[in-house]
N, C-alpha and C positions, 0 to 999 in steps of 0.2 A: 504494500500500500504506500501511497505518497500523498503529498499535500499540494493541491493546485493553489499557487500563490495569488492568482487573480481572483479566486472565489473563496478560498479557505476550505474547500471541500476535499474530502479524501478521494483519491483516484488510484487506479492501478498503475504501477510503474512497470510498463511493458518493455521487454527487450533490453533492459539495463541501460537505456539511453536518456533517462530523465535525470536532471541534475539542477543544482543551484549553488551559488557562492556569494561572497560579499567582500567588503574591504573597509578599511578605516583605521582608527586609532583612539587612544585614550589620552586625555589631557592630564599628564602626571602632576603638573604644578597645582592642580586643585587640592592635592593632599598636603600642601605646605603653605607657609606664609602666616603672618600675624593674625589675619582674620580667620584663617582655618583653625589656628590654635585656639582662638577665642570662641570658636563655635559659630561665628557669624559669617555666612556667605550669602549676602542678600541677592546675588544674581542667580541663585539656584531656584529651579522650578520645584513646585510641590509634586512629588510622585503620585501617580494614580492609586487611590486606595483599593479600587477594583476595576475590572474591565469586562466587557462582554466578549466572550471568546468568539473569534471569527469576524468581529466587526472592529475596524480601525476607528479610534477616536478622532475628533477634529484635530488638525495641527495646532500647535501653540501659536504659530504664525507662519505666513507664507502660503503658497509658494511665491517667492520674490524673484522677479525676472532679472537675470544677470546680464542680459543683452548679448551682443555679438562679442564673444570673448577674444577672438583673434588668434587662437592657437588650436592645433588639432585636438579633437575630442580625446584621443588616446593619451594626451599629455596634460589634461586638466587635472590639477591636484585635488585631493579631498579637502573639504572645509577644515580650517585650522582654528580650534577654540583657544583663546588666550584670555583668561580671566573672565571679564564680563563682555567680551567681544567674540565674534567668530569671523575669521578672515577667509575670503573666498575670491575666485576670479572675477574680474570686471572687464568692461569694454577695452579693447585694444591690448589685451594681455596684461593689464595692470592688476593691482590688488585693491579690494575694498573691504572695510570692516563694518560689521553690522552688530547692533546691540543684541545680546543673546536673549533679552527679555521681550523685545518688541519687533525685532527684525528691521528696525530703522537704520539706514546708512549713517555711519559716524564719520568715516573719512575714506578718501581714495588716494592711493599713492600716485605720485607724479613722476617718480624716478625709477621704480623697480618693476620688473616684469615677472613672468611665471616660470621661466626656464628653471627646471630642476625642482620646482615646488618649494613652498615656504616651510620654515621650521621655527618653533618657539624656543628661545634660549631660556626664558623664565616667564613670569606672568607680565612682563613689561617690555619685551623686545622680540621682534620678529625678524628672522633672517630670510633673505631671498636673493635671487640672482637675476640679472638682466640679460638681454639678448647678446651683450658683448662679453659676458663672462665676469662682470664686476659683481662682487659680493656686497650686499647692502644690509645694514642693520637699521631697522625702523623702530621708532617709539610706538609701542602697541596702542597707546591711548590716543594718539593724534596722527600717526602715520608719518611724522617728520623723521628725516634721516638722522640717526645718531652718528654713524660712521660708515665708510665704505672701504673696500680693499680691491682696487683695480687690478692688482697683480695676482689675484686668486686664479684667474683663467678657469673659472668654474663652469662645468657642464651640468653637474647634478649635485645637489646637497644630499649627503648620505645620512648624517647623524650629527648630533651635538651633545656635549656634556658640559661640565662646569669649567673646563679649560679651553676647549677648542671646538671648532666646527670642522667636520670631515667631509671632503668633497672629492668627486671624480672630476679630473680636469679634462679640458678639450683635447689634450694630447694623450689621453689614455692612462694617466697616472692617478694615484691616490695622494691626497695632500691634507695636512692638518694646518688650519689657520687659527692662531691664538686669538681668543676673544678680547684680551686686554690690549695687545699691541697691534693686532690685525696683520701680523707678519707670519710667514710660513715657519712652522715648527719642524716639519719634515715633508719630503716628497719622495715617493717610491714608485717604480713601475708597478702597475696593477697586476697582482698575481691571478686575477680572474678577468674575464672579458667584460668590458663595459663600453657603451657608446652613448652619444646624445640621443640617438634614435631608440636604443634599447638600453636604458640605464640600469646599473646595478641597484640592489636594495640592501639596506644595512641596519644594524642596531649596535649600540655601544653601551657597555656597563663594565664596572670593575676593572678598568684598564684594558679592556678588550674591544676591538672594533671587528664585528663579524659582518662580512660582506658576501652576498650571494650574487654571482655574475649572471650575465644574460643567458648563459648556457647551463645554469643550474649548479655551477661549481661554487663551493663555499670555502672561505678561508677566514682565519682570525689573525688580527694584527695587534701588536703592542701599541697602545695609543701614545706612549711616550716617545717612541722612536720610529714606528712604522715597520718594525721587524715582523716577519711572518712567524707565528707561533705554532700554528697547526693548519693542515690542509695545504693546497686545495683538494677537495674531494667532491665528486659529483653526487648531488642529491636529487636532481630533477633535470628539467630541460629549459627552464626559464628563470628569471630573477624573481624570487619570492622573498618578501620581507621576513627576516628571522624575528622570533620573540625571545626575550631574555628575562628570566625571573629566578631569583634565589640561586645564583651560580650555575644555572642550566640554560642552554640555548635550545630552542625548539624550532624545527625546520619542516616545511612541507616538501612536496616532490613525490618521488616514487613511493616513499614511505613517510609517515609522520614520525619524526625521529627526535629523541632527546639526547643531547651531548653535554658532557661536563664542559663548562665555559672555559676553564683555565687550560685544559689539556686536549679537548676534542674527543675524549673517550666516550664511546657509546654507552648510554644508560639503558635505553630500550628503543624499539622500533616497531611500528605497526604498518605493514604493507597496505597499499591502496587496494580497495576492492573493485575499482573501476578503471576505465581506460584513460581518464583525464588526470588521475593522481590527486594527491592532497594539495589544497591551496595553502596560502600563508596562514599561520596559526596566531591566536591571541590567548593570553593566560590571565586568569582571575580566580582567586580563592582556591588554589590547589587544583584547578581544572584547566586543561588546555582545550580550546575550541577551534575547530577547523572544518572545512568542507571537503569531503572525499567524493568527487564526481557527482553522485546523486544525493549524498547524505550530509546533513549538518550533525557533527559528532562532538560529544563532550567526553574527554578522556582524562583520567586521573593522572596528575603530573608525576606521581612516584613510580608508576609502573606501566602507564599507557593503557590500562584496562578501561573498558567502556562504562561510562556512567549512564549515558543515554544516547540514542541516535534517532534522528528524524529525517525521513526521506521526503524530498521536495519533488513535485511534478513539474519539471522545467527541462527544456531540451538543450540548454547550454549553460555555461557558467563563466564567471570571472574567477580569478584565483587570489583576489585580495582577502585580507583577514576579516573575519566578522568583527563586530563592535559590541562591547559589553557596557551596559548602563543599568544600574539598579539590579533588579532580578530578571533582566531581559538580555538576550543576545540577538543581534540583528544581522541578517545576511541579505545580500543582494541577489535578485533573481535575474536570470538571463546573462548573456555575455556582458561583462563590465557593469553589471547591475542595471541593464537596460530595461528590465521589466518590473522595476520597483523593488520593494524589500519585504522581508518577513520578520516580524517580532516574535521571538520564541521565549517561553518561560524557562528560565534556567532550572527551576525546581521541578524537574521531571521531563523536560523536553517537549512540552505541548506547544503547538502553534497558538500564540495569542491572537494575532491577526496578520493578514497580508495588507500591504498598502501600495497602491499604485495611483499615479495621476492620469492614467488612461492613455498615455503616449509613451513611445519607446525613445530611448536616448541614453547616453552614458550616465552611469550613476556612481556615486562615491559617498562613504559614510564616515562620520566621526561622532564623538560623544563627549559631553561635559555638563556639569551642573544639572543633572537629571533631565537632560535633553539629548535627543539624537538629531544631528544635522544631516540632512540628505540633500546632496547635490544631484539633481536628475534633470536631464534634458535642458541644461543651462538655466535651471531654477534652483533656489535654495529654500528649504523647508525645515522648520524645527518641530519635532514630534515629542510628545510626552512619553515617559517611561513609568514603570510600576515597580 
């Protein structure tokens, strides 16, 4: 049996060809800061006390029309939550920030574009790259430029930590740029394949930069020097974002695999049950969530055993990571989320509701402040969680 995401009804999953997937991320900075410690986060939405299974609630706001973005759909980044704002694409390949509570536009950048997608350094700074490879740091509250690094020669922003932003250069190298001085800390030839057309995906934690190349090869580098510590080893056929939690890196691909972050030693591996393989994973509360061809699966982080699995009735998928918010996990339906999303209850794997705007187009997800932000067909919508 499967779930038709357009109707919420159960259907037969015939021939092993139905599938779904999703993508996005979590705003880590919501777990820190003075207001978080004081228990006051006024930008948070009130989660739903209950929901009608199979029926999507009204959006908190949106859809907001983003206009003609000016870059190929395949390169449009997911919305980026930054404290009380969400940053999304705007006309001409620029960035625009919207109030998370109302969807009202707060600022539009005039200097930076979308090449490589934006990253949040903290709850007050957004990093982005323009079409010339210049790295820009923007004040998250007003969009004004804090600093720029013209020598970065950046093609893609990979990851950021408290010391540096890690980039793939236009020359096929990996580079660390210091956040304080905006100078290069190190530059090394990339041990995995990456390009502007097919960029690598990465995660950083505990002094390790884990990079997945466009051909599915995965490598870990020392963030201090750029030295390769383990890998490369092939885990799939395309660049899938790794997930890192508690000293473990989780990878999609031919198998859903858990490796020790420091050494690359395999902890466990769950082979794919379908032809498309596992998509990118996301981790929350000792559970790793990922889509395996037709199934959204919740696996225990300690040994990879199945907590629950839900089959979607959809004929294609993206391989982006699902998004976790409250007691819900969200996954996109159709290639690159083109057919909307499904909200699934993490407490047992039941479909809470499908949500679609009735038109097809590229989709991407992110979450923060008890909201899920859905970029779909060049519109931006904020949905409630439970």
